[in-house]
PDB file of N, CA, C and O in Angstrom:
ATOM      1  N   MET A   1       0.833  -1.182   0.000  1.00  0.00           N
ATOM      2  CA  MET A   1       0.000   0.000   0.000  1.00  0.00           C
ATOM      3  C   MET A   1       0.880   1.249   0.000  1.00  0.00           C
ATOM      4  O   MET A   1       1.970   1.274   0.572  1.00  0.00           O
ATOM      5  N   ARG A   2       0.379   2.251  -0.644  1.00  0.00           N
ATOM      6  CA  ARG A   2       1.131   3.498  -0.639  1.00  0.00           C
ATOM      7  C   ARG A   2       1.292   3.940   0.800  1.00  0.00           C
ATOM      8  O   ARG A   2       0.329   3.953   1.567  1.00  0.00           O
ATOM      9  N   GLY A   3       2.505   4.301   1.164  1.00  0.00           N
ATOM     10  CA  GLY A   3       2.787   4.675   2.538  1.00  0.00           C
ATOM     11  C   GLY A   3       3.602   3.621   3.256  1.00  0.00           C
ATOM     12  O   GLY A   3       4.179   3.904   4.306  1.00  0.00           O
ATOM     13  N   ASP A   4       3.665   2.391   2.709  1.00  0.00           N
ATOM     14  CA  ASP A   4       4.573   1.395   3.263  1.00  0.00           C
ATOM     15  C   ASP A   4       5.983   1.949   3.154  1.00  0.00           C
ATOM     16  O   ASP A   4       6.358   2.538   2.140  1.00  0.00           O
ATOM     17  N   ARG A   5       6.762   1.752   4.216  1.00  0.00           N
ATOM     18  CA  ARG A   5       8.108   2.313   4.213  1.00  0.00           C
ATOM     19  C   ARG A   5       9.014   1.404   5.021  1.00  0.00           C
ATOM     20  O   ARG A   5       8.597   0.844   6.035  1.00  0.00           O
ATOM     21  N   VAL A   6      10.255   1.257   4.574  1.00  0.00           N
ATOM     22  CA  VAL A   6      11.245   0.462   5.290  1.00  0.00           C
ATOM     23  C   VAL A   6      12.498   1.311   5.451  1.00  0.00           C
ATOM     24  O   VAL A   6      12.973   1.917   4.490  1.00  0.00           O
ATOM     25  N   GLU A   7      13.032   1.353   6.674  1.00  0.00           N
ATOM     26  CA  GLU A   7      14.292   2.028   6.950  1.00  0.00           C
ATOM     27  C   GLU A   7      15.354   0.965   7.178  1.00  0.00           C
ATOM     28  O   GLU A   7      15.134   0.015   7.930  1.00  0.00           O
ATOM     29  N   VAL A   8      16.502   1.120   6.534  1.00  0.00           N
ATOM     30  CA  VAL A   8      17.614   0.192   6.710  1.00  0.00           C
ATOM     31  C   VAL A   8      18.799   1.000   7.216  1.00  0.00           C
ATOM     32  O   VAL A   8      19.231   1.950   6.563  1.00  0.00           O
ATOM     33  N   VAL A   9      19.330   0.626   8.384  1.00  0.00           N
ATOM     34  CA  VAL A   9      20.488   1.297   8.967  1.00  0.00           C
ATOM     35  C   VAL A   9      21.709   0.428   8.687  1.00  0.00           C
ATOM     36  O   VAL A   9      21.748  -0.743   9.066  1.00  0.00           O
ATOM     37  N   VAL A  10      22.719   1.015   8.012  1.00  0.00           N
ATOM     38  CA  VAL A  10      23.896   0.277   7.579  1.00  0.00           C
ATOM     39  C   VAL A  10      25.131   0.860   8.248  1.00  0.00           C
ATOM     40  O   VAL A  10      25.293   2.079   8.321  1.00  0.00           O
ATOM     41  N   ASP A  11      26.012  -0.030   8.741  1.00  0.00           N
ATOM     42  CA  ASP A  11      27.278   0.369   9.361  1.00  0.00           C
ATOM     43  C   ASP A  11      28.304   0.613   8.263  1.00  0.00           C
ATOM     44  O   ASP A  11      28.560  -0.270   7.445  1.00  0.00           O
ATOM     45  N   LEU A  12      28.891   1.803   8.241  1.00  0.00           N
ATOM     46  CA  LEU A  12      29.887   2.147   7.231  1.00  0.00           C
ATOM     47  C   LEU A  12      31.308   2.078   7.762  1.00  0.00           C
ATOM     48  O   LEU A  12      32.250   2.374   7.026  1.00  0.00           O
ATOM     49  N   GLY A  13      31.489   1.697   9.015  1.00  0.00           N
ATOM     50  CA  GLY A  13      32.817   1.669   9.611  1.00  0.00           C
ATOM     51  C   GLY A  13      33.111   2.946  10.379  1.00  0.00           C
ATOM     52  O   GLY A  13      33.641   2.890  11.489  1.00  0.00           O
ATOM     53  N   GLU A  14      32.778   4.093   9.811  1.00  0.00           N
ATOM     54  CA  GLU A  14      32.992   5.384  10.456  1.00  0.00           C
ATOM     55  C   GLU A  14      31.734   5.897  11.125  1.00  0.00           C
ATOM     56  O   GLU A  14      31.761   6.917  11.813  1.00  0.00           O
ATOM     57  N   GLY A  15      30.648   5.203  10.928  1.00  0.00           N
ATOM     58  CA  GLY A  15      29.350   5.620  11.445  1.00  0.00           C
ATOM     59  C   GLY A  15      28.274   4.814  10.742  1.00  0.00           C
ATOM     60  O   GLY A  15      28.546   3.778  10.136  1.00  0.00           O
ATOM     61  N   THR A  16      27.062   5.303  10.830  1.00  0.00           N
ATOM     62  CA  THR A  16      25.960   4.597  10.177  1.00  0.00           C
ATOM     63  C   THR A  16      25.278   5.516   9.176  1.00  0.00           C
ATOM     64  O   THR A  16      25.391   6.740   9.249  1.00  0.00           O
ATOM     65  N   ARG A  17      24.572   4.899   8.244  1.00  0.00           N
ATOM     66  CA  ARG A  17      23.790   5.649   7.276  1.00  0.00           C
ATOM     67  C   ARG A  17      22.421   4.976   7.196  1.00  0.00           C
ATOM     68  O   ARG A  17      22.316   3.750   7.229  1.00  0.00           O
ATOM     69  N   THR A  18      21.381   5.789   7.093  1.00  0.00           N
ATOM     70  CA  THR A  18      20.013   5.279   7.023  1.00  0.00           C
ATOM     71  C   THR A  18      19.472   5.462   5.610  1.00  0.00           C
ATOM     72  O   THR A  18      19.545   6.547   5.032  1.00  0.00           O
ATOM     73  N   TYR A  19      18.927   4.375   5.070  1.00  0.00           N
ATOM     74  CA  TYR A  19      18.294   4.398   3.757  1.00  0.00           C
ATOM     75  C   TYR A  19      16.807   4.162   3.955  1.00  0.00           C
ATOM     76  O   TYR A  19      16.413   3.321   4.763  1.00  0.00           O
ATOM     77  N   GLU A  20      15.977   4.900   3.222  1.00  0.00           N
ATOM     78  CA  GLU A  20      14.529   4.721   3.295  1.00  0.00           C
ATOM     79  C   GLU A  20      14.010   4.303   1.932  1.00  0.00           C
ATOM     80  O   GLU A  20      14.304   4.935   0.917  1.00  0.00           O
ATOM     81  N   ILE A  21      13.239   3.234   1.924  1.00  0.00           N
ATOM     82  CA  ILE A  21      12.605   2.750   0.712  1.00  0.00           C
ATOM     83  C   ILE A  21      11.105   2.832   0.960  1.00  0.00           C
ATOM     84  O   ILE A  21      10.610   2.296   1.952  1.00  0.00           O
ATOM     85  N   GLU A  22      10.370   3.506   0.055  1.00  0.00           N
ATOM     86  CA  GLU A  22       8.944   3.744   0.272  1.00  0.00           C
ATOM     87  C   GLU A  22       8.148   3.365  -0.973  1.00  0.00           C
ATOM     88  O   GLU A  22       8.610   3.541  -2.101  1.00  0.00           O
ATOM     89  N   ALA A  23       6.944   2.840  -0.748  1.00  0.00           N
ATOM     90  CA  ALA A  23       6.030   2.555  -1.849  1.00  0.00           C
ATOM     91  C   ALA A  23       5.558   3.896  -2.402  1.00  0.00           C
ATOM     92  O   ALA A  23       4.949   4.691  -1.686  1.00  0.00           O
ATOM     93  N   THR A  24       5.841   4.142  -3.673  1.00  0.00           N
ATOM     94  CA  THR A  24       5.622   5.474  -4.233  1.00  0.00           C
ATOM     95  C   THR A  24       4.249   5.693  -4.843  1.00  0.00           C
ATOM     96  O   THR A  24       3.836   6.838  -5.027  1.00  0.00           O
ATOM     97  N   ARG A  25       3.530   4.620  -5.161  1.00  0.00           N
ATOM     98  CA  ARG A  25       2.215   4.769  -5.790  1.00  0.00           C
ATOM     99  C   ARG A  25       1.193   3.883  -5.095  1.00  0.00           C
ATOM    100  O   ARG A  25       1.553   2.946  -4.383  1.00  0.00           O
ATOM    101  N   ALA A  26      -0.072   4.183  -5.305  1.00  0.00           N
ATOM    102  CA  ALA A  26      -1.139   3.377  -4.737  1.00  0.00           C
ATOM    103  C   ALA A  26      -1.061   1.961  -5.301  1.00  0.00           C
ATOM    104  O   ALA A  26      -0.807   1.765  -6.490  1.00  0.00           O
ATOM    105  N   GLY A  27      -1.283   0.990  -4.437  1.00  0.00           N
ATOM    106  CA  GLY A  27      -1.268  -0.400  -4.868  1.00  0.00           C
ATOM    107  C   GLY A  27       0.090  -1.058  -4.778  1.00  0.00           C
ATOM    108  O   GLY A  27       0.194  -2.273  -4.944  1.00  0.00           O
ATOM    109  N   ARG A  28       1.125  -0.299  -4.522  1.00  0.00           N
ATOM    110  CA  ARG A  28       2.456  -0.881  -4.388  1.00  0.00           C
ATOM    111  C   ARG A  28       2.773  -1.120  -2.924  1.00  0.00           C
ATOM    112  O   ARG A  28       2.248  -0.439  -2.044  1.00  0.00           O
ATOM    113  N   SER A  29       3.636  -2.092  -2.673  1.00  0.00           N
ATOM    114  CA  SER A  29       4.054  -2.386  -1.304  1.00  0.00           C
ATOM    115  C   SER A  29       5.555  -2.616  -1.290  1.00  0.00           C
ATOM    116  O   SER A  29       6.194  -2.697  -2.339  1.00  0.00           O
ATOM    117  N   VAL A  30       6.108  -2.722  -0.092  1.00  0.00           N
ATOM    118  CA  VAL A  30       7.536  -2.925   0.069  1.00  0.00           C
ATOM    119  C   VAL A  30       7.742  -4.257   0.786  1.00  0.00           C
ATOM    120  O   VAL A  30       7.174  -4.488   1.853  1.00  0.00           O
ATOM    121  N   ASP A  31       8.556  -5.130   0.193  1.00  0.00           N
ATOM    122  CA  ASP A  31       8.868  -6.438   0.770  1.00  0.00           C
ATOM    123  C   ASP A  31      10.328  -6.476   1.186  1.00  0.00           C
ATOM    124  O   ASP A  31      11.189  -5.886   0.533  1.00  0.00           O
ATOM    125  N   VAL A  32      10.599  -7.182   2.287  1.00  0.00           N
ATOM    126  CA  VAL A  32      11.957  -7.368   2.766  1.00  0.00           C
ATOM    127  C   VAL A  32      12.290  -8.850   2.679  1.00  0.00           C
ATOM    128  O   VAL A  32      11.542  -9.688   3.184  1.00  0.00           O
ATOM    129  N   ARG A  33      13.405  -9.173   2.043  1.00  0.00           N
ATOM    130  CA  ARG A  33      13.847 -10.554   1.911  1.00  0.00           C
ATOM    131  C   ARG A  33      15.280 -10.649   2.406  1.00  0.00           C
ATOM    132  O   ARG A  33      16.077  -9.737   2.192  1.00  0.00           O
ATOM    133  N   THR A  34      15.607 -11.752   3.066  1.00  0.00           N
ATOM    134  CA  THR A  34      16.975 -11.983   3.501  1.00  0.00           C
ATOM    135  C   THR A  34      17.420 -13.353   3.027  1.00  0.00           C
ATOM    136  O   THR A  34      16.625 -14.289   2.942  1.00  0.00           O
ATOM    137  N   GLY A  35      18.693 -13.455   2.723  1.00  0.00           N
ATOM    138  CA  GLY A  35      19.228 -14.737   2.304  1.00  0.00           C
ATOM    139  C   GLY A  35      20.555 -14.569   1.605  1.00  0.00           C
ATOM    140  O   GLY A  35      20.817 -13.538   0.986  1.00  0.00           O
ATOM    141  N   ARG A  36      21.405 -15.599   1.706  1.00  0.00           N
ATOM    142  CA  ARG A  36      22.707 -15.624   1.056  1.00  0.00           C
ATOM    143  C   ARG A  36      23.547 -14.403   1.380  1.00  0.00           C
ATOM    144  O   ARG A  36      24.259 -13.896   0.514  1.00  0.00           O
ATOM    145  N   GLY A  37      23.476 -13.930   2.600  1.00  0.00           N
ATOM    146  CA  GLY A  37      24.309 -12.803   3.020  1.00  0.00           C
ATOM    147  C   GLY A  37      23.818 -11.444   2.560  1.00  0.00           C
ATOM    148  O   GLY A  37      24.550 -10.459   2.660  1.00  0.00           O
ATOM    149  N   LEU A  38      22.574 -11.371   2.051  1.00  0.00           N
ATOM    150  CA  LEU A  38      22.023 -10.104   1.579  1.00  0.00           C
ATOM    151  C   LEU A  38      20.690  -9.805   2.241  1.00  0.00           C
ATOM    152  O   LEU A  38      19.929 -10.710   2.584  1.00  0.00           O
ATOM    153  N   VAL A  39      20.425  -8.525   2.414  1.00  0.00           N
ATOM    154  CA  VAL A  39      19.095  -8.041   2.786  1.00  0.00           C
ATOM    155  C   VAL A  39      18.605  -7.286   1.562  1.00  0.00           C
ATOM    156  O   VAL A  39      19.247  -6.341   1.105  1.00  0.00           O
ATOM    157  N   GLU A  40      17.468  -7.706   1.038  1.00  0.00           N
ATOM    158  CA  GLU A  40      16.934  -7.110  -0.180  1.00  0.00           C
ATOM    159  C   GLU A  40      15.583  -6.474   0.132  1.00  0.00           C
ATOM    160  O   GLU A  40      14.696  -7.123   0.686  1.00  0.00           O
ATOM    161  N   VAL A  41      15.434  -5.206  -0.227  1.00  0.00           N
ATOM    162  CA  VAL A  41      14.181  -4.483  -0.038  1.00  0.00           C
ATOM    163  C   VAL A  41      13.643  -4.163  -1.425  1.00  0.00           C
ATOM    164  O   VAL A  41      14.313  -3.513  -2.229  1.00  0.00           O
ATOM    165  N   VAL A  42      12.414  -4.630  -1.701  1.00  0.00           N
ATOM    166  CA  VAL A  42      11.861  -4.528  -3.048  1.00  0.00           C
ATOM    167  C   VAL A  42      10.503  -3.833  -3.001  1.00  0.00           C
ATOM    168  O   VAL A  42       9.638  -4.198  -2.205  1.00  0.00           O
ATOM    169  N   GLU A  43      10.322  -2.829  -3.860  1.00  0.00           N
ATOM    170  CA  GLU A  43       9.004  -2.215  -4.058  1.00  0.00           C
ATOM    171  C   GLU A  43       8.326  -3.011  -5.167  1.00  0.00           C
ATOM    172  O   GLU A  43       8.860  -3.123  -6.271  1.00  0.00           O
ATOM    173  N   VAL A  44       7.150  -3.565  -4.875  1.00  0.00           N
ATOM    174  CA  VAL A  44       6.454  -4.409  -5.839  1.00  0.00           C
ATOM    175  C   VAL A  44       5.055  -3.883  -6.127  1.00  0.00           C
ATOM    176  O   VAL A  44       4.446  -3.205  -5.300  1.00  0.00           O
ATOM    177  N   THR A  45       4.554  -4.210  -7.324  1.00  0.00           N
ATOM    178  CA  THR A  45       3.195  -3.840  -7.710  1.00  0.00           C
ATOM    179  C   THR A  45       2.224  -4.868  -7.142  1.00  0.00           C
ATOM    180  O   THR A  45       2.641  -5.859  -6.543  1.00  0.00           O
ATOM    181  N   ARG A  46       0.933  -4.629  -7.331  1.00  0.00           N
ATOM    182  CA  ARG A  46      -0.081  -5.582  -6.861  1.00  0.00           C
ATOM    183  C   ARG A  46       0.131  -6.965  -7.456  1.00  0.00           C
ATOM    184  O   ARG A  46      -0.114  -7.975  -6.795  1.00  0.00           O
ATOM    185  N   GLY A  47       0.582  -7.013  -8.690  1.00  0.00           N
ATOM    186  CA  GLY A  47       0.800  -8.287  -9.373  1.00  0.00           C
ATOM    187  C   GLY A  47       2.099  -8.970  -8.982  1.00  0.00           C
ATOM    188  O   GLY A  47       2.354 -10.095  -9.412  1.00  0.00           O
ATOM    189  N   GLY A  48       2.922  -8.321  -8.181  1.00  0.00           N
ATOM    190  CA  GLY A  48       4.172  -8.912  -7.726  1.00  0.00           C
ATOM    191  C   GLY A  48       5.377  -8.567  -8.580  1.00  0.00           C
ATOM    192  O   GLY A  48       6.453  -9.125  -8.368  1.00  0.00           O
ATOM    193  N   THR A  49       5.227  -7.669  -9.533  1.00  0.00           N
ATOM    194  CA  THR A  49       6.342  -7.261 -10.379  1.00  0.00           C
ATOM    195  C   THR A  49       7.239  -6.282  -9.623  1.00  0.00           C
ATOM    196  O   THR A  49       6.753  -5.257  -9.145  1.00  0.00           O
ATOM    197  N   PRO A  50       8.537  -6.573  -9.503  1.00  0.00           N
ATOM    198  CA  PRO A  50       9.434  -5.645  -8.803  1.00  0.00           C
ATOM    199  C   PRO A  50       9.624  -4.349  -9.588  1.00  0.00           C
ATOM    200  O   PRO A  50       9.795  -4.366 -10.807  1.00  0.00           O
ATOM    201  N   VAL A  51       9.592  -3.230  -8.872  1.00  0.00           N
ATOM    202  CA  VAL A  51       9.766  -1.923  -9.494  1.00  0.00           C
ATOM    203  C   VAL A  51      11.144  -1.374  -9.170  1.00  0.00           C
ATOM    204  O   VAL A  51      11.879  -0.955 -10.063  1.00  0.00           O
ATOM    205  N   ARG A  52      11.495  -1.379  -7.879  1.00  0.00           N
ATOM    206  CA  ARG A  52      12.809  -0.912  -7.438  1.00  0.00           C
ATOM    207  C   ARG A  52      13.355  -1.904  -6.428  1.00  0.00           C
ATOM    208  O   ARG A  52      12.597  -2.497  -5.661  1.00  0.00           O
ATOM    209  N   THR A  53      14.662  -2.085  -6.424  1.00  0.00           N
ATOM    210  CA  THR A  53      15.297  -3.029  -5.508  1.00  0.00           C
ATOM    211  C   THR A  53      16.508  -2.370  -4.866  1.00  0.00           C
ATOM    212  O   THR A  53      17.284  -1.690  -5.537  1.00  0.00           O
ATOM    213  N   ALA A  54      16.665  -2.574  -3.564  1.00  0.00           N
ATOM    214  CA  ALA A  54      17.853  -2.124  -2.840  1.00  0.00           C
ATOM    215  C   ALA A  54      18.449  -3.345  -2.142  1.00  0.00           C
ATOM    216  O   ALA A  54      17.734  -4.091  -1.472  1.00  0.00           O
ATOM    217  N   ARG A  55      19.761  -3.548  -2.300  1.00  0.00           N
ATOM    218  CA  ARG A  55      20.430  -4.696  -1.685  1.00  0.00           C
ATOM    219  C   ARG A  55      21.528  -4.213  -0.760  1.00  0.00           C
ATOM    220  O   ARG A  55      22.270  -3.286  -1.086  1.00  0.00           O
ATOM    221  N   PHE A  56      21.625  -4.855   0.408  1.00  0.00           N
ATOM    222  CA  PHE A  56      22.618  -4.507   1.410  1.00  0.00           C
ATOM    223  C   PHE A  56      23.297  -5.781   1.903  1.00  0.00           C
ATOM    224  O   PHE A  56      22.660  -6.830   1.996  1.00  0.00           O
ATOM    225  N   MET A  57      24.588  -5.691   2.219  1.00  0.00           N
ATOM    226  CA  MET A  57      25.295  -6.833   2.792  1.00  0.00           C
ATOM    227  C   MET A  57      24.768  -7.061   4.207  1.00  0.00           C
ATOM    228  O   MET A  57      24.722  -6.135   5.017  1.00  0.00           O
ATOM    229  N   GLN A  58      24.374  -8.289   4.495  1.00  0.00           N
ATOM    230  CA  GLN A  58      23.750  -8.605   5.769  1.00  0.00           C
ATOM    231  C   GLN A  58      24.676  -8.315   6.948  1.00  0.00           C
ATOM    232  O   GLN A  58      24.207  -7.909   8.012  1.00  0.00           O
ATOM    233  N   ALA A  59      25.975  -8.514   6.777  1.00  0.00           N
ATOM    234  CA  ALA A  59      26.933  -8.272   7.856  1.00  0.00           C
ATOM    235  C   ALA A  59      27.017  -6.799   8.238  1.00  0.00           C
ATOM    236  O   ALA A  59      27.398  -6.476   9.363  1.00  0.00           O
ATOM    237  N   ARG A  60      26.668  -5.905   7.321  1.00  0.00           N
ATOM    238  CA  ARG A  60      26.732  -4.463   7.573  1.00  0.00           C
ATOM    239  C   ARG A  60      25.430  -3.854   8.065  1.00  0.00           C
ATOM    240  O   ARG A  60      25.416  -2.711   8.521  1.00  0.00           O
ATOM    241  N   VAL A  61      24.341  -4.599   7.978  1.00  0.00           N
ATOM    242  CA  VAL A  61      23.031  -4.067   8.369  1.00  0.00           C
ATOM    243  C   VAL A  61      22.907  -4.078   9.887  1.00  0.00           C
ATOM    244  O   VAL A  61      23.065  -5.119  10.526  1.00  0.00           O
ATOM    245  N   VAL A  62      22.621  -2.910  10.456  1.00  0.00           N
ATOM    246  CA  VAL A  62      22.450  -2.773  11.895  1.00  0.00           C
ATOM    247  C   VAL A  62      20.985  -2.980  12.269  1.00  0.00           C
ATOM    248  O   VAL A  62      20.686  -3.647  13.260  1.00  0.00           O
ATOM    249  N   ALA A  63      20.071  -2.415  11.483  1.00  0.00           N
ATOM    250  CA  ALA A  63      18.645  -2.515  11.794  1.00  0.00           C
ATOM    251  C   ALA A  63      17.813  -2.386  10.528  1.00  0.00           C
ATOM    252  O   ALA A  63      18.182  -1.686   9.585  1.00  0.00           O
ATOM    253  N   VAL A  64      16.674  -3.084  10.532  1.00  0.00           N
ATOM    254  CA  VAL A  64      15.670  -2.953   9.480  1.00  0.00           C
ATOM    255  C   VAL A  64      14.361  -2.636  10.187  1.00  0.00           C
ATOM    256  O   VAL A  64      13.864  -3.440  10.976  1.00  0.00           O
ATOM    257  N   VAL A  65      13.801  -1.460   9.905  1.00  0.00           N
ATOM    258  CA  VAL A  65      12.582  -1.016  10.567  1.00  0.00           C
ATOM    259  C   VAL A  65      11.491  -0.881   9.514  1.00  0.00           C
ATOM    260  O   VAL A  65      11.623  -0.107   8.566  1.00  0.00           O
ATOM    261  N   GLU A  66      10.406  -1.644   9.689  1.00  0.00           N
ATOM    262  CA  GLU A  66       9.298  -1.593   8.748  1.00  0.00           C
ATOM    263  C   GLU A  66       8.193  -0.705   9.307  1.00  0.00           C
ATOM    264  O   GLU A  66       7.801  -0.843  10.466  1.00  0.00           O
ATOM    265  N   HIS A  67       7.696   0.203   8.478  1.00  0.00           N
ATOM    266  CA  HIS A  67       6.599   1.091   8.841  1.00  0.00           C
ATOM    267  C   HIS A  67       5.435   0.788   7.905  1.00  0.00           C
ATOM    268  O   HIS A  67       5.438   1.244   6.761  1.00  0.00           O
ATOM    269  N   PRO A  68       4.442   0.031   8.359  1.00  0.00           N
ATOM    270  CA  PRO A  68       3.304  -0.255   7.475  1.00  0.00           C
ATOM    271  C   PRO A  68       2.484   1.007   7.235  1.00  0.00           C
ATOM    272  O   PRO A  68       2.523   1.956   8.019  1.00  0.00           O
ATOM    273  N   ALA A  69       1.746   0.992   6.136  1.00  0.00           N
ATOM    274  CA  ALA A  69       0.894   2.133   5.810  1.00  0.00           C
ATOM    275  C   ALA A  69      -0.147   2.310   6.898  1.00  0.00           C
ATOM    276  O   ALA A  69      -0.604   1.336   7.496  1.00  0.00           O
ATOM    277  N   SER A  70      -0.521   3.560   7.152  1.00  0.00           N
ATOM    278  CA  SER A  70      -1.542   3.826   8.161  1.00  0.00           C
ATOM    279  C   SER A  70      -2.899   3.372   7.644  1.00  0.00           C
ATOM    280  O   SER A  70      -3.073   3.164   6.444  1.00  0.00           O
ATOM    281  N   ASP A  71      -3.851   3.218   8.543  1.00  0.00           N
ATOM    282  CA  ASP A  71      -5.199   2.810   8.150  1.00  0.00           C
ATOM    283  C   ASP A  71      -5.843   3.842   7.233  1.00  0.00           C
ATOM    284  O   ASP A  71      -6.651   3.486   6.376  1.00  0.00           O
ATOM    285  N   ALA A  72      -5.494   5.120   7.401  1.00  0.00           N
ATOM    286  CA  ALA A  72      -6.062   6.168   6.547  1.00  0.00           C
ATOM    287  C   ALA A  72      -5.603   5.988   5.105  1.00  0.00           C
ATOM    288  O   ALA A  72      -6.386   6.188   4.177  1.00  0.00           O
ATOM    289  N   ALA A  73      -4.348   5.614   4.910  1.00  0.00           N
ATOM    290  CA  ALA A  73      -3.839   5.398   3.550  1.00  0.00           C
ATOM    291  C   ALA A  73      -4.510   4.193   2.919  1.00  0.00           C
ATOM    292  O   ALA A  73      -4.800   4.202   1.723  1.00  0.00           O
ATOM    293  N   ARG A  74      -4.759   3.160   3.701  1.00  0.00           N
ATOM    294  CA  ARG A  74      -5.423   1.977   3.173  1.00  0.00           C
ATOM    295  C   ARG A  74      -6.874   2.291   2.814  1.00  0.00           C
ATOM    296  O   ARG A  74      -7.399   1.760   1.835  1.00  0.00           O
ATOM    297  N   ALA A  75      -7.522   3.147   3.596  1.00  0.00           N
ATOM    298  CA  ALA A  75      -8.921   3.490   3.338  1.00  0.00           C
ATOM    299  C   ALA A  75      -9.070   4.241   2.017  1.00  0.00           C
ATOM    300  O   ALA A  75     -10.101   4.131   1.354  1.00  0.00           O
ATOM    301  N   GLU A  76      -8.037   5.009   1.628  1.00  0.00           N
ATOM    302  CA  GLU A  76      -8.096   5.736   0.364  1.00  0.00           C
ATOM    303  C   GLU A  76      -8.120   4.784  -0.824  1.00  0.00           C
ATOM    304  O   GLU A  76      -8.658   5.122  -1.878  1.00  0.00           O
ATOM    305  N   GLU A  77      -7.545   3.602  -0.663  1.00  0.00           N
ATOM    306  CA  GLU A  77      -7.447   2.655  -1.775  1.00  0.00           C
ATOM    307  C   GLU A  77      -8.649   1.747  -1.877  1.00  0.00           C
ATOM    308  O   GLU A  77      -8.780   1.022  -2.864  1.00  0.00           O
ATOM    309  N   ILE A  78      -9.533   1.759  -0.893  1.00  0.00           N
ATOM    310  CA  ILE A  78     -10.711   0.902  -0.928  1.00  0.00           C
ATOM    311  C   ILE A  78     -11.769   1.545  -1.814  1.00  0.00           C
ATOM    312  O   ILE A  78     -12.135   2.705  -1.623  1.00  0.00           O
ATOM    313  N   VAL A  79     -12.244   0.794  -2.764  1.00  0.00           N
ATOM    314  CA  VAL A  79     -13.249   1.301  -3.688  1.00  0.00           C
ATOM    315  C   VAL A  79     -14.562   0.566  -3.365  1.00  0.00           C
ATOM    316  O   VAL A  79     -14.601  -0.664  -3.334  1.00  0.00           O
ATOM    317  N   THR A  80     -15.618   1.326  -3.131  1.00  0.00           N
ATOM    318  CA  THR A  80     -16.917   0.730  -2.823  1.00  0.00           C
ATOM    319  C   THR A  80     -17.765   0.689  -4.087  1.00  0.00           C
ATOM    320  O   THR A  80     -17.993   1.711  -4.734  1.00  0.00           O
ATOM    321  N   LEU A  81     -18.222  -0.495  -4.422  1.00  0.00           N
ATOM    322  CA  LEU A  81     -19.076  -0.663  -5.580  1.00  0.00           C
ATOM    323  C   LEU A  81     -20.521  -0.705  -5.121  1.00  0.00           C
ATOM    324  O   LEU A  81     -20.852  -1.410  -4.166  1.00  0.00           O
ATOM    325  N   GLN A  82     -21.382   0.042  -5.791  1.00  0.00           N
ATOM    326  CA  GLN A  82     -22.790   0.067  -5.436  1.00  0.00           C
ATOM    327  C   GLN A  82     -23.608  -0.529  -6.577  1.00  0.00           C
ATOM    328  O   GLN A  82     -23.300  -0.321  -7.750  1.00  0.00           O
ATOM    329  N   ARG A  83     -24.639  -1.264  -6.223  1.00  0.00           N
ATOM    330  CA  ARG A  83     -25.509  -1.849  -7.230  1.00  0.00           C
ATOM    331  C   ARG A  83     -26.486  -0.810  -7.754  1.00  0.00           C
ATOM    332  O   ARG A  83     -27.000   0.027  -7.012  1.00  0.00           O
ATOM    333  N   ALA A  84     -26.720  -0.889  -9.031  1.00  0.00           N
ATOM    334  CA  ALA A  84     -27.712   0.009  -9.622  1.00  0.00           C
ATOM    335  C   ALA A  84     -29.108  -0.465  -9.234  1.00  0.00           C
ATOM    336  O   ALA A  84     -29.409  -1.655  -9.334  1.00  0.00           O
ATOM    337  N   ALA A  85     -29.954   0.450  -8.793  1.00  0.00           N
ATOM    338  CA  ALA A  85     -31.288   0.070  -8.335  1.00  0.00           C
ATOM    339  C   ALA A  85     -32.294  -0.033  -9.447  1.00  0.00           C
ATOM    340  O   ALA A  85     -33.459  -0.346  -9.199  1.00  0.00           O
TER     341      ALA A  85
END
């Protein structure tokens, strides 16, 4: 959902840097995957097609913070269909 956001804090040796990946359009969401020494954050469409991908070395990742979309953002995407009388 638009408003989904993930923050990734990465250790650079001299300090940390924070990266933010956000769902940019309605109907898109952000998925976090880990495996093979990588943390992958992917913005995907409703159909599951990846739009943007960010990859980080798992050994350097300090924190991954997921911020789900608020209920207000989800309510904007709900479409109510009415029957014709």
